[in-house]
N, C-alpha and C positions, 0 to 999 in steps of 0.2 A: 898666429898661434896663441895659446893661452899665456905663454911666457912673454910675448910681445905686448899683449894687453896689460899684463901686470906691470911691465916696464913703463908703459905710458902712464898708468895710474900712479905708480911710484914717482915718476917725474913731476906729475901735477902736485903731488903732496909736497915734494921738495920745493917747487915754485911757491907754494903757499906758505912755506916757512921763511921766505926771504923777507928781510926787514931793511928798507931803504934808509940811508943816512945821508946827511949833508955832505956834499963833495968838497966844499970849501971854495968852489968856483961859482960864485953867484948863487942863484936859487936852485942849481942842479943837485942831483942826488947820485949816489954811487952804491956799489955792492962790494967794497973792498975790505970790509971788516972781516976778522977771523970768524965771527959768528955766522957770516954768510958763505964763507969759502966752501964748506962741505956741501951745502945745499946747491950752490951754483955749479960746482964740479959734478955732483951727482946728477942734477937735472940735465946738464948739457950732455953728459955721457949717455944717459938713458934716452934722450931725444936724438942723439946722433949728430949733434952740432958742435961747433967750436965754442969754447967757453967765452972767448972775447966777443964773438958775434951774438951770443945769447945776451950777454951783459949790455952790449950796445943796443940791442933791440928793446931792452927793458928800460934803459936810462936815457936814450937819445931819440931824436926824430930827424930824419933826413928830408929836407925840403927840396923838391924836384924843380926843374926849370933851368933857364939860362944862367941864373946866378944861384945855383944850389949851395946849400950850407947845412951844417949839422947843428941842431938845437938841443940843448940840455933840457930834459924833462924835469918839471917840478915834482914835488912829492906826490900830490894827488894824481898828476898825469902819469907818473911812473907806476903807481898802484893800479890805475885804470888799464895801462898797457899790459901789466902782468895778469890782471884778472881777465882781460879780453883774450889773451893768449891761452890761458887755462880753459876758458869756456869754449873757445874755438876748437882746441884739441879734443876736449871732452865730447863736444857735439859730433865731431867727425868720428871719434871712436865709437860713440853710441850708435851712430848710423851704420857703421861697419858691422857692429855686433848684430844689429837688427837684420841687416842683409844676410849675414851668415846664418841666422836663425831661419830666415825664409828659405834659404838654400837647403838647409838641413831637413826641413819638413816637406820639401819637394813642391813648393809653390810654383804653379805654372802661370807665367805671365799672360798666356793666351786664353786662360779660363775666365769666363765672364761671370759665371754663377758660382758663388761660394757660400758657405755657412760659417758665420763668424760669431764671436761673443762680444757684446757691447757692454762695457762696465761704465755706468753713469754715476757711480758713487765715488766719494772721495773729497767732498767739500769739507773744508776745515775753517773754523773761526777761532783763532787763539785769543785768549783774554788780554795778553800784553802786547804782542807784536803781530801784525799782519803785513808782511813785507811784500815787495814786488814779486819775488819768486812765488809766494803763495797766491798772489793775484793771477799770475800766469797759469798756475795749476788749476785754479778755480775757473779761469777763462776756458781752458781746454775742456773741463767738465761741463761748462755751460754749452759749448759746441756739441758735445756728445748728447747732452740733454735735449738740445734743439733737434738733433738728428733723430733721437728716440721718439720725441713727440710727433715730428713730421711723419715718421715711418709707421708708428703704431696707431696714432689717433687721427692726425690731420688727413692722411691719405685714405684712411678708412671712412672718415666722415664724408670726403668727396665721393667715395664709392656709393655710400648710402644715398647721397643727394642725386647722383647720376641715375640711380635705380628707383628714385622717388620713395625711398624707405625712410620713415621718420627716425631722426637721430635721438636716442634716449637723452632726455633733458638732465638726468642725474649724472651723466658723464661729462665732466668739465675738466679740461686739461690746461695747465699753465702755459703761457706764451712769454718766453724770455727774449723776444726780438728786440725790445727796447734796450735791454741790458747789453746785448751783443752789439747793437748799433752804437751805443755809448762807448764801448771798448774798441771796436774795430772800424767804425765809421759806416756811412751810408745815409739813407733817408731817415731822419729822426721821427719816431712815432709822434703823430700829432702835428708835424710840420707841414708846410704848404707843399703841393705837388712839385715834382722836378727839383726838389731841394736835397742837397747832399752836404754832409758835414764830416769833417775829419774826426776819427775816433781818438780816445785817450792815448792809445799807443803811438799813433802818428804824431799827435801834438806833443807828447813827451819826447819822442825822438827828435822832433824839430827843435824843441826848447833846449835840449842837451847838446845840440849841434851848433848853436849860435853863440857868439861871445856874450858874456855877462847874462846868461840865462838865469832865471830865478823861479822860485816856487810861486811867487805872487804873479809873475807874468804868465806862467803855465796855467794857474787857476783862472786868470782872467780870460785866457783863450778858451778854456773848457766851458766857462759860463757863456761866452759869446757863441760858441758853436752848438751848445746843447741846452740852452736855457729853456726853450719852449717845451722840451721833452723830458726835463729833469724829473718831473713827478712820476711819469710812467716808468722810466728806467729805474728809479729808486724803488718803486714797488716791486719790479721784477727782481731786483737784487735781493731784497729782503725775503721774497718768497722762495727763491731757488737756493741761494747759498748764504743766507743770513746776512751779516754785515761785513763779511770778509772781503 
């Protein structure tokens, strides 16, 4: 219901207000201050969980196995745990809302032919900060751009060729394959046949998962994986969505 949706959104806002402080027990953190009390109680009530269990989930990590133990999270680890919880809840909520919208307009899962609207606009290039979230937004738009070009131009060109009709030379369409390969992986443009490279997203996920990961190590892996195709991908990035 609408009330439940608003409750989840309110819970996320309260989680965002939490400020971790040193627990006095090593490098661990806690949420025991009076400033956090109201937000912790409100978030746990809105999420329908016990306050102690919510605090434990945000400040500790339970190691599984034959010798299981509970580890206190450091400040950055606790902040990452909170942010991950918020993003997971929001993603599930967003998916649920989308499903409800589909149900409300009577979408039939067995219908194969539909008429839809494809919005390929929305690229943004900020003067000061272009963060990871904006990169993900622009990546989604790049995928839509690729679909648009494939559907409107590339398939039409193949039809012209199959019917031996000359393709108008003045119709030139951009190809952002190099940029998409750079981000999501695959065969780099200009690389040798049967060559595949991990994309920036996979390399970033790998670097953030290993101990002592660093920006320098991530950059080295990116150069090693995509050095041969860096020029083509860069041109695609500038053409389609600026320098974002």
